[in-house]
C-alpha positions as CSV (number, residue, x, y, z in Angstrom):
1,M,0.3,-20.4,-6.4
2,D,3.5,-21.4,-4.5
3,R,5.5,-23.6,-6.8
4,R,7.3,-25.1,-3.8
5,I,4.0,-26.9,-2.8
6,P,3.6,-30.1,-4.9
7,K,0.3,-31.3,-6.4
8,I,-1.7,-33.2,-3.8
9,K,-3.7,-36.4,-4.4
10,I,-7.1,-36.5,-2.8
11,R,-9.9,-39.2,-3.0
12,T,-13.3,-37.8,-3.9
13,R,-16.5,-38.9,-5.6
14,Q,-17.2,-35.3,-6.7
15,V,-14.7,-35.0,-9.6
16,A,-17.3,-33.6,-12.0
17,T,-18.4,-31.0,-9.5
18,L,-15.0,-30.0,-8.3
19,A,-13.3,-29.7,-11.8
20,G,-12.3,-26.1,-12.4
21,Q,-12.9,-25.1,-8.8
22,R,-10.5,-23.5,-6.4
23,L,-10.2,-25.9,-3.4
24,V,-8.8,-25.8,0.1
25,V,-7.1,-29.2,0.8
26,A,-5.1,-30.6,3.7
27,I,-2.0,-32.8,3.4
28,D,-2.3,-36.0,5.5
29,A,0.8,-38.0,4.5
30,W,3.5,-38.4,1.9
31,P,4.2,-42.1,1.4
32,R,7.7,-43.0,0.2
33,E,6.4,-44.8,-2.9
34,S,4.2,-41.9,-4.0
35,R,5.4,-39.0,-6.2
36,Y,2.8,-36.7,-4.6
37,P,1.5,-36.3,-1.0
38,H,-1.9,-37.6,-0.1
39,G,-4.5,-35.2,1.4
40,H,-8.2,-34.6,1.8
41,F,-10.7,-32.1,0.5
42,V,-11.7,-29.3,3.0
43,R,-13.9,-27.0,1.0
44,A,-14.5,-25.4,-2.4
45,L,-14.0,-21.7,-2.8
46,G,-15.7,-21.3,-6.1
47,S,-15.0,-21.3,-9.9
48,A,-11.4,-20.6,-10.8
49,G,-11.1,-17.2,-12.5
50,D,-14.2,-15.8,-10.8
51,K,-13.5,-12.4,-9.2
52,G,-14.9,-13.3,-5.8
53,T,-13.2,-16.7,-5.7
54,E,-9.8,-15.3,-6.7
55,T,-10.0,-12.5,-4.1
56,E,-10.6,-15.1,-1.4
57,V,-7.7,-17.2,-2.8
58,L,-5.3,-14.2,-2.6
59,L,-6.3,-13.5,1.0
60,L,-5.6,-17.1,1.9
61,E,-2.4,-17.2,0.0
62,H,-1.1,-14.2,1.9
63,D,-2.2,-15.3,5.3
64,V,-4.7,-12.4,5.7
65,P,-7.2,-13.0,8.6
66,F,-10.5,-12.0,7.0
67,Q,-13.3,-13.9,8.8
68,P,-16.0,-11.9,10.5
69,F,-15.3,-10.6,14.0
70,T,-16.5,-13.1,16.7
71,Q,-19.2,-12.5,19.3
72,N,-16.5,-12.2,22.0
73,V,-14.8,-9.4,20.0
74,R,-18.1,-7.6,19.3
75,A,-19.0,-7.9,23.1
76,D,-16.1,-5.4,23.8
77,L,-17.8,-2.7,21.7
78,P,-19.5,0.1,23.6
79,A,-23.0,-0.9,24.7
80,E,-24.5,2.3,23.3
81,G,-23.4,1.2,19.7
82,D,-23.6,4.0,17.2
83,Q,-25.5,6.1,19.7
84,W,-22.3,6.5,21.8
85,L,-21.6,10.2,22.5
86,F,-18.8,12.1,24.3
87,D,-19.3,12.4,28.0
88,A,-17.1,15.0,29.9
89,E,-17.2,13.0,33.2
90,R,-16.6,9.5,31.7
91,D,-14.0,10.7,29.2
92,Q,-12.0,12.6,31.9
93,V,-12.3,16.1,30.6
94,A,-13.9,17.2,33.9
95,S,-11.0,15.7,35.8
96,G,-8.4,17.4,33.6
97,K,-6.9,14.1,32.2
98,R,-8.2,15.0,28.8
99,R,-7.8,18.4,27.1
100,D,-10.9,20.1,25.6
101,L,-9.9,21.3,22.1
102,R,-13.3,21.5,20.5
103,A,-13.0,25.2,19.9
104,L,-10.1,24.8,17.5
105,N,-10.6,24.9,13.7
106,V,-9.6,21.3,13.1
107,C,-10.1,19.6,9.7
108,S,-9.2,16.3,8.1
109,I,-7.8,15.8,4.6
110,D,-8.1,12.3,3.1
111,P,-8.7,10.4,-0.2
112,P,-12.3,10.5,-1.6
113,G,-14.6,8.1,0.2
114,C,-12.4,7.6,3.2
115,T,-14.4,6.6,6.3
116,D,-11.7,5.5,8.7
117,I,-10.3,9.0,9.4
118,D,-7.2,8.5,11.6
119,D,-5.9,12.1,11.6
120,A,-7.0,15.7,11.7
121,L,-4.9,18.9,11.8
122,H,-5.1,22.6,12.8
123,A,-2.8,25.6,12.6
124,V,-3.3,29.0,14.2
125,E,-1.0,32.0,14.3
126,L,0.0,33.0,17.9
127,P,0.4,36.6,19.2
128,N,4.2,36.2,19.1
129,G,4.2,35.5,15.3
130,N,4.8,31.7,15.8
131,F,2.2,29.0,15.0
132,Q,0.4,26.5,17.1
133,V,0.1,23.4,15.0
134,G,-1.7,20.3,16.1
135,V,-1.9,16.7,14.7
136,H,-4.9,15.0,16.3
137,I,-5.0,11.2,16.0
138,A,-8.0,8.9,16.7
139,D,-7.9,7.8,20.4
140,V,-8.4,4.1,19.6
141,T,-6.9,2.9,23.0
142,S,-9.9,4.5,24.8
143,F,-12.0,1.8,23.2
144,V,-9.5,-1.1,22.8
145,K,-8.3,-2.1,26.2
146,P,-5.2,-4.3,26.8
147,G,-5.9,-8.0,27.1
148,T,-9.5,-7.9,25.8
149,A,-10.8,-10.1,23.0
150,M,-10.8,-7.1,20.7
151,D,-7.2,-6.2,21.6
152,I,-6.1,-9.8,21.0
153,E,-7.8,-10.0,17.6
154,A,-6.4,-6.6,16.6
155,A,-2.9,-7.8,17.6
156,H,-3.4,-10.9,15.5
157,R,-4.6,-9.0,12.4
158,S,-2.1,-6.2,13.0
159,T,-3.2,-4.1,10.0
160,T,-6.1,-3.2,7.8
161,V,-5.7,-4.7,4.4
162,Y,-6.7,-2.6,1.4
163,L,-7.7,-4.4,-1.8
164,V,-9.1,-2.9,-5.0
165,D,-12.7,-3.6,-4.2
166,R,-12.8,-4.0,-0.4
167,R,-11.1,-3.3,2.9
168,I,-10.3,-6.0,5.5
169,D,-10.6,-4.1,8.8
170,M,-8.3,-4.5,11.8
171,L,-11.1,-3.2,14.0
172,P,-14.9,-3.7,13.9
173,E,-16.6,-1.2,11.6
174,L,-18.4,0.5,14.5
175,L,-15.0,1.7,15.8
176,G,-13.0,2.2,12.5
177,S,-15.6,4.0,10.5
178,N,-17.6,5.6,13.2
179,L,-16.8,6.0,16.9
180,C,-13.0,6.4,16.4
181,S,-13.1,8.1,13.0
182,L,-12.4,11.8,13.3
183,M,-15.4,12.8,11.1
184,S,-16.6,16.4,11.0
185,G,-19.5,17.8,12.9
186,I,-19.3,15.6,16.0
187,E,-17.1,15.3,19.2
188,R,-14.4,12.6,18.9
189,L,-11.7,11.5,21.3
190,A,-8.2,12.1,20.1
191,F,-4.5,11.9,21.1
192,S,-3.0,15.2,20.2
193,C,0.6,16.2,19.4
194,V,0.8,20.0,19.5
195,W,3.8,22.1,18.6
196,E,4.8,25.7,18.7
197,L,6.6,26.3,15.4
198,D,8.4,29.5,14.4
199,R,7.9,30.9,10.9
200,D,10.8,28.7,9.6
201,A,9.0,25.6,10.9
202,N,11.5,25.0,13.7
203,I,10.1,23.3,16.8
204,V,10.0,25.7,19.8
205,D,8.0,23.4,22.0
206,V,5.9,20.2,21.8
207,T,3.3,18.7,24.1
208,F,1.2,15.5,24.0
209,H,-2.2,15.1,25.6
210,K,-5.4,13.1,25.3
211,S,-8.1,15.4,23.9
212,V,-11.6,15.8,22.6
213,I,-12.0,17.6,19.2
214,H,-14.8,18.8,17.0
215,S,-13.6,18.7,13.4
216,K,-15.1,21.5,11.3
217,A,-14.5,19.9,7.9
218,S,-13.7,16.5,6.3
219,L,-12.0,17.4,3.1
220,T,-10.6,15.4,0.2
221,Y,-7.1,16.2,-1.2
222,D,-8.8,17.9,-4.2
223,E,-11.1,20.0,-2.0
224,A,-8.3,21.1,0.3
225,Q,-6.2,22.0,-2.8
226,A,-9.0,24.0,-4.2
227,R,-9.2,26.1,-1.0
228,I,-5.5,26.8,-1.2
229,D,-5.7,27.9,-4.8
230,D,-8.8,30.0,-4.5
231,P,-7.8,33.5,-3.3
232,T,-11.4,34.5,-2.6
233,Q,-11.6,31.9,0.3
234,T,-10.4,33.4,3.6
235,D,-12.4,31.4,6.2
236,P,-10.6,30.0,9.3
237,I,-10.3,26.5,7.9
238,T,-8.8,27.7,4.6
239,T,-6.4,30.0,6.4
240,S,-5.4,27.1,8.6
241,I,-4.7,24.9,5.6
242,R,-2.7,27.6,3.9
243,N,-0.6,28.0,7.0
244,L,-0.1,24.2,7.2
245,N,0.9,24.2,3.6
246,M,3.5,27.0,4.0
247,L,5.0,25.2,7.0
248,A,4.9,21.8,5.4
249,K,7.0,23.1,2.4
250,K,9.7,24.3,4.9
251,L,9.7,21.0,6.8
252,R,10.0,19.1,3.5
253,R,12.9,21.3,2.3
254,R,14.7,20.7,5.6
255,R,14.2,16.9,5.3
256,M,15.5,16.9,1.7
257,D,18.5,18.9,2.8
258,A,19.2,16.3,5.5
259,G,19.1,13.5,3.0
260,A,15.5,12.2,3.0
261,L,14.8,10.4,-0.3
262,T,12.0,11.1,-2.7
263,L,11.4,7.7,-4.1
264,S,8.6,6.4,-6.2
265,S,6.4,3.4,-7.0
266,P,3.8,3.0,-9.7
267,E,0.4,3.3,-7.9
268,V,-2.7,2.2,-9.8
269,R,-6.3,3.6,-9.3
270,F,-9.3,1.7,-10.6
271,R,-12.7,3.1,-11.3
272,L,-15.2,0.4,-10.5
273,E,-18.7,-0.1,-12.0
274,N,-21.2,0.6,-9.1
275,D,-23.2,-2.6,-9.1
276,S,-20.8,-5.3,-10.4
277,Q,-17.6,-3.7,-9.0
278,D,-16.0,-4.6,-12.3
279,P,-13.1,-2.2,-13.4
280,V,-14.1,0.3,-16.1
281,D,-11.0,2.4,-16.0
282,V,-7.4,2.2,-14.7
283,E,-4.9,5.0,-14.3
284,M,-1.9,6.2,-12.4
285,K,-2.6,7.9,-9.0
286,A,-2.0,11.7,-9.2
287,L,-0.5,13.3,-6.1
288,K,-1.3,16.9,-5.1
289,E,0.4,19.5,-2.9
290,T,-2.1,18.6,-0.1
291,N,-0.8,15.0,-0.1
292,A,2.6,16.3,0.8
293,L,1.1,18.7,3.4
294,V,-0.5,15.8,5.4
295,E,2.6,13.6,4.9
296,E,4.9,16.2,6.4
297,F,3.0,16.6,9.6
298,M,2.4,12.9,10.0
299,L,6.2,12.4,9.8
300,L,6.8,15.2,12.3
301,A,4.3,13.6,14.7
302,N,5.9,10.2,14.3
303,I,9.4,11.5,14.9
304,S,8.3,13.6,18.0
305,V,6.5,10.7,19.5
306,A,9.4,8.3,18.9
307,A,11.7,10.5,20.8
308,K,9.2,10.8,23.7
309,I,8.5,7.1,24.1
310,Y,12.2,6.1,23.8
311,E,13.0,8.6,26.5
312,H,10.6,6.9,28.9
313,F,10.9,3.3,27.7
314,P,14.6,3.0,26.5
315,D,14.4,-0.9,26.5
316,S,10.9,-1.5,25.2
317,A,9.8,1.3,22.9
318,L,8.3,0.1,19.6
319,L,10.2,1.9,16.9
320,R,10.6,1.6,13.1
321,R,13.9,1.5,11.3
322,H,15.0,1.5,7.7
323,P,18.5,-0.1,7.3
324,E,21.0,1.4,4.8
325,P,21.0,-0.6,1.6
326,P,24.3,-2.5,0.7
327,A,26.2,-0.8,-2.1
328,Q,26.1,-3.9,-4.3
329,S,22.3,-3.8,-4.5
330,F,22.8,-0.8,-6.9
331,D,25.2,-2.6,-9.2
332,N,22.8,-3.5,-12.0
333,L,21.3,0.0,-11.9
334,Q,24.7,1.7,-12.0
335,H,25.8,-0.5,-14.9
336,A,22.6,0.5,-16.9
337,L,23.2,4.2,-16.2
338,Q,26.8,4.3,-17.5
339,P,25.9,4.7,-21.2
340,L,23.6,7.6,-20.2
341,G,26.5,9.4,-18.4
342,I,24.7,9.1,-15.1
343,Q,26.1,7.8,-11.8
344,L,24.3,7.3,-8.5
345,E,26.2,8.2,-5.4
346,T,25.3,5.7,-2.7
347,G,27.7,6.7,0.1
348,S,24.8,8.3,2.1
349,S,21.1,9.0,1.8
350,L,22.0,12.7,1.2
351,A,24.5,11.8,-1.6
352,L,21.9,9.5,-3.2
353,A,19.1,12.1,-3.0
354,R,21.3,14.7,-4.7
355,S,22.4,12.4,-7.4
356,L,18.8,11.4,-8.1
357,D,17.9,15.1,-8.4
358,R,20.7,15.5,-11.0
359,A,19.7,12.4,-13.0
360,V,17.6,14.1,-15.7
361,L,17.3,13.4,-19.4
362,P,15.8,16.5,-21.1
363,A,14.5,14.4,-23.9
364,D,12.6,12.1,-21.6
365,P,10.6,13.8,-18.8
366,Y,9.6,10.4,-17.3
367,F,13.1,9.1,-16.9
368,N,13.7,10.6,-13.5
369,N,10.5,9.1,-12.1
370,L,11.4,5.7,-13.6
371,L,14.9,5.9,-12.0
372,R,13.3,6.6,-8.6
373,I,11.0,3.6,-9.0
374,L,14.0,1.4,-9.7
375,T,16.0,2.9,-6.9
376,T,13.1,2.1,-4.5
377,R,13.6,-1.6,-5.4
378,C,17.2,-1.5,-4.3
379,M,16.1,-0.5,-0.8
380,M,15.9,-2.7,2.3
381,Q,12.5,-3.2,3.9
382,A,11.6,-0.9,6.8
383,Q,10.9,-2.9,10.0
384,Y,9.3,-2.6,13.4
385,F,11.7,-3.4,16.3
386,C,12.0,-3.2,20.1
387,S,14.5,-0.5,21.2
388,G,16.1,-2.8,23.7
389,T,17.2,-5.3,20.9
390,L,19.4,-2.9,18.9
391,T,22.0,-0.2,19.6
392,P,20.9,3.5,19.0
393,D,23.1,3.6,15.9
394,E,20.9,1.0,14.3
395,F,17.7,2.9,15.0
396,R,18.2,5.2,12.0
397,H,15.5,5.4,9.2
398,Y,17.6,5.7,6.0
399,G,14.8,6.8,3.7
400,L,13.5,9.6,6.0
401,A,17.0,10.6,7.1
402,T,16.0,10.6,10.8
403,R,17.8,9.1,13.7
404,I,14.5,7.7,15.3
405,Y,11.1,7.0,14.0
406,T,7.9,5.2,14.9
407,H,4.2,4.9,13.8
408,F,1.7,6.9,15.8
409,T,-0.7,8.4,13.3
410,S,-2.9,5.5,12.1
411,P,-4.1,3.4,15.0
412,I,-7.4,2.6,13.3
413,R,-5.6,0.5,10.7
414,R,-2.2,-0.4,12.3
415,Y,-1.7,-2.2,15.6
416,A,1.8,-0.8,15.9
417,D,0.2,2.6,16.4
418,V,-2.1,1.2,19.1
419,M,1.0,0.0,21.0
420,V,2.7,3.3,20.5
421,H,-0.4,5.2,21.8
422,R,-0.2,3.1,25.0
423,L,3.5,3.8,25.4
424,L,2.9,7.5,24.9
425,H,0.1,7.6,27.4
426,A,2.2,5.9,30.0
427,S,5.0,8.4,29.2
428,I,2.8,11.5,30.0
429,D,0.6,10.1,32.7
430,R,2.0,8.1,35.5
431,D,-1.4,6.9,36.5
432,A,-2.2,5.4,33.1
433,L,-3.0,1.7,33.3
434,H,-1.1,-0.6,30.9
435,G,-0.2,-4.3,30.7
436,P,3.3,-5.9,31.1
437,E,3.8,-5.9,27.4
438,L,4.9,-2.3,27.4
439,T,7.9,-3.1,29.6
440,D,8.7,-6.7,28.6
441,K,11.3,-6.5,25.9
442,T,10.7,-10.2,24.8
443,K,7.0,-9.7,24.4
444,M,7.5,-6.5,22.5
445,N,10.0,-8.1,20.2
446,E,7.6,-11.0,19.5
447,Q,4.8,-8.5,18.7
448,C,7.2,-6.7,16.3
449,D,7.8,-9.9,14.4
450,V,4.0,-10.4,14.0
451,L,3.6,-6.8,12.8
452,N,6.4,-7.1,10.2
453,H,4.9,-10.3,8.8
454,R,1.4,-9.0,8.6
455,H,2.5,-5.7,7.1
456,R,4.5,-7.6,4.4
457,M,1.6,-9.9,3.6
458,A,-0.9,-7.0,3.4
459,Q,1.3,-5.2,0.9
460,Q,1.6,-8.4,-1.2
461,A,-2.1,-9.0,-1.0
462,G,-2.8,-5.5,-2.2
463,R,-0.5,-6.0,-5.2
464,A,-2.2,-9.3,-6.0
465,S,-5.6,-7.6,-6.0
466,V,-4.3,-4.9,-8.4
467,E,-3.0,-7.7,-10.7
468,L,-6.4,-9.4,-10.6
469,Y,-8.3,-6.3,-11.4
470,T,-5.8,-5.3,-14.1
471,N,-6.4,-8.6,-15.8
472,L,-10.2,-8.2,-15.5
473,F,-9.9,-4.7,-17.1
474,F,-7.9,-5.9,-20.1
475,K,-10.0,-9.1,-20.6
476,G,-11.3,-9.1,-24.2
477,K,-9.1,-6.0,-25.1
478,T,-6.0,-5.7,-27.3
479,V,-4.1,-2.6,-26.5
480,E,-0.7,-1.3,-27.7
481,E,1.2,1.1,-25.4
482,P,4.7,2.6,-24.9
483,G,6.7,1.4,-21.9
484,Y,10.1,1.2,-20.3
485,V,12.3,-1.8,-19.5
486,T,12.6,-2.1,-15.7
487,Q,14.2,-5.5,-15.2
488,I,16.3,-7.9,-17.3
489,L,15.6,-11.6,-16.7
490,Q,17.3,-14.6,-18.2
491,N,14.2,-15.5,-20.2
492,G,12.6,-12.1,-20.7
493,F,12.3,-8.6,-19.5
494,S,9.8,-6.5,-17.3
495,V,8.1,-3.5,-18.9
496,L,6.4,-0.7,-17.0
497,I,3.6,1.0,-18.8
498,P,3.3,4.6,-17.4
499,S,-0.1,5.3,-18.8
500,Y,-1.7,2.6,-16.7
501,G,1.0,2.3,-13.9
502,I,1.2,-1.5,-14.4
503,E,4.1,-3.8,-15.1
504,G,4.4,-7.2,-16.9
505,V,6.9,-9.5,-18.4
506,V,7.7,-10.0,-22.1
507,Y,9.2,-13.6,-22.4
508,T,11.8,-14.2,-25.0
509,T,10.7,-17.9,-25.5
510,A,7.2,-19.5,-25.2
511,K,6.8,-21.8,-22.2
512,D,7.8,-25.4,-23.1
513,S,9.0,-24.2,-26.5
514,Q,12.0,-26.1,-28.0
515,A,12.8,-23.2,-30.4
516,P,15.9,-21.2,-29.7
517,A,15.4,-17.8,-28.0
518,A,15.5,-14.7,-30.1
519,L,17.6,-13.0,-27.5
520,E,20.2,-14.5,-25.1
521,Y,21.0,-13.2,-21.6
522,V,24.4,-11.7,-21.2
523,K,25.2,-11.5,-17.5
524,S,28.2,-9.2,-17.8
525,D,26.1,-6.5,-19.5
526,N,22.8,-7.4,-17.8
527,A,21.2,-7.4,-21.2
528,L,19.3,-9.6,-23.7
529,V,21.3,-9.7,-27.0
530,S,20.5,-11.3,-30.4
531,A,22.9,-13.9,-31.8
532,D,24.5,-11.5,-34.2
533,A,24.6,-8.7,-31.6
534,S,22.7,-6.4,-33.9
535,Q,19.8,-6.0,-31.4
536,S,19.4,-5.9,-27.7
537,I,17.1,-5.1,-24.8
538,R,18.5,-3.1,-21.9
539,L,17.3,-1.5,-18.7
540,F,15.6,1.9,-19.2
541,Q,15.0,1.1,-22.9
542,R,11.8,2.5,-24.4
543,V,9.7,-0.1,-26.1
544,R,6.1,-0.6,-27.3
545,V,4.2,-3.6,-26.2
546,M,0.8,-5.3,-26.9
547,L,-1.3,-6.1,-23.8
548,Q,-3.8,-8.9,-23.7
549,V,-5.2,-11.2,-21.1
550,D,-4.0,-14.8,-21.6
551,D,-7.4,-16.5,-22.0
552,K,-6.3,-20.1,-22.3
553,P,-8.7,-22.6,-20.7
554,V,-8.2,-22.8,-16.9
555,S,-6.9,-26.3,-15.9
556,A,-4.9,-28.0,-13.2
557,N,-2.0,-28.3,-15.7
558,V,-1.1,-24.6,-15.5
559,S,1.0,-23.1,-12.8
560,S,-1.6,-20.6,-11.8
561,M,-5.4,-20.8,-12.3
562,R,-5.6,-17.0,-12.4
563,R,-5.6,-15.3,-15.8
564,K,-2.4,-13.6,-16.6
565,L,-1.7,-10.3,-18.4
566,L,0.2,-11.2,-21.6
567,L,2.7,-8.7,-22.9
568,Q,4.3,-9.0,-26.4
569,L,6.9,-6.8,-28.0
570,T,5.8,-4.7,-31.0
571,E,8.8,-2.2,-31.1
572,P,11.6,-2.6,-31.7
573,Q,11.0,-5.3,-34.3
574,I,13.1,-8.4,-33.4
575,P,12.6,-11.4,-35.6
576,G,11.2,-14.4,-33.7
577,L,10.0,-12.2,-30.8
578,S,8.1,-9.1,-31.9
579,V,4.5,-9.0,-33.1
580,S,4.4,-7.6,-36.6
581,A,2.2,-4.6,-37.5
582,E,0.0,-6.8,-39.6
583,E,-0.5,-9.3,-36.8
584,L,-1.2,-6.5,-34.3
585,K,-3.9,-5.1,-36.7
586,Q,-5.5,-8.6,-37.0
587,L,-5.6,-9.1,-33.2
588,K,-7.2,-5.7,-32.6
589,T,-9.8,-6.4,-35.2
590,A,-10.6,-9.8,-33.6
591,A,-10.8,-8.3,-30.2
592,K,-13.3,-5.7,-31.4
593,K,-15.3,-8.3,-33.2
594,S,-15.5,-10.5,-30.1
595,T,-16.7,-7.5,-28.0
596,A,-19.3,-6.7,-30.6
597,E,-20.6,-10.3,-30.7
598,D,-20.8,-10.3,-26.8
599,E,-22.9,-7.1,-26.9
600,S,-25.2,-8.5,-29.7
601,R,-25.8,-11.7,-27.6
602,I,-26.8,-9.6,-24.6
603,V,-29.1,-7.4,-26.6
604,E,-30.8,-10.5,-28.2
605,L,-31.2,-12.1,-24.8
606,V,-32.7,-9.0,-23.2
607,T,-35.1,-8.6,-26.2
608,K,-36.3,-12.2,-26.6
609,H,-36.0,-13.4,-23.0
610,P,-36.6,-10.5,-20.6
611,E,-37.5,-12.9,-17.8
612,Q,-33.8,-14.0,-17.7
613,V,-32.4,-10.5,-17.4
614,Q,-32.3,-10.7,-13.5
615,T,-30.3,-13.9,-13.8
616,V,-27.8,-12.3,-16.2
């Protein structure tokens, strides 16, 4: 909850009913003589702490549009519905406006369970020894026409929002998960970027065209990796993937040599129980070679398209930039690295990339990954912008080490890509119809502001969802895990727990406590130090912490009605702060007893009162 918003007084006769509920209220006035503003009740969302209620709250908190699509929007869907099929005449293959690529061995590689398949790839060796490589992107703009109700709604939503248990789509499901999705075994419309690459992955030629494809396989990252690793598989799809992988490694090496950064962030994956969608396991996401394969060709397509649309629309191209971070943003990190004999060189992205590669502690294999996570947090936010509002020197994408960049490869889930598709179509086809927004610098800049806001809110909503499900997973558990100090605060320190990929704060004083803190913040050292200077907590320090969910009763007197993950220090042992070994043992025993009692009550209920099982 936003602490800047005061408590709001409302008049109601439903106090007993609304107590403990999450509410939507409106502020009507703030009389001078009143400490709090006056408002009125709008609606109840549900019980505080409930999974569904808290998910709706986080969507509202982060300004995520999540209401069902209106009838006006659904009216813009194809009349044939899910029976829509490719038609050579209607879809302009017969007239030559769209290229027929159905014979190519195209495949897609995505996470398990992915239904909104934006992209597919192919690679085939040419007679001259070079390779034809294609990135084929869902042709969303053939279904979403400028100025329609669906287009206006997509522009408003700007992005699909991914939560742990659900997806808030930018486009209706019929398009995102069916007609636009490049699933295998059926003809789908695409926008293709096709290169001729030599064996060192240098671009010999590039062309762009609307197309129709027939994907031969929809693979997961694991399935594609298994094909690469299995020498007995020599079918055309596997050969294509191996060629793509070989070229991707060379593209990646060239990007790294140019100064592209390999940064990191802890990404969490939950395994949910099928019926209740409760989390039953949590772990760090593991990335495979095929993740990098797809990433490299998406980057190459985005860079190639950016150059093309800027050439044709120098004043109104929609591009994406990543400003260079100011040197002072690294100060605390540099200070913490000094005792380790490590220094980050921040003069350029190439210097930073090379110094990160050298920053290795042989005794701690995780250290380099941790440093990349903390370096990521020193970066500026990447932003969409209109090319006519900045000078070409300001276009640069610092993290990718490229002079120009855009987003082209995910039009099902990003409206920026929809705009870029329209720009690209107008660049290659003079007869392509488009609205004035493609040439109006002011309108394009306004849309970029909306895109940046929605993208930022979507990221924050996703993190809030991970936090909510993390707390659900640890409810009723007491776990002790090793971790690393990632941030020093005046009243505590943040700890990253690699085994779960989650982060929390250990506070040095209890809230509202009058007792002196066990550790005091020393600004010059960016450290927490004991009064006698015998013990301290510093950045990168390895610690052990106990994890529990703070299960205090929910009330309006707490700053947030959402349960919080509570971290307490167990090692090092600091008097007045750390949980002792005996206390930890007692807490673990109590947690096991509580779980066993819950299970016994459920068994008893099921045995004695089977008629109530459905309600349970």
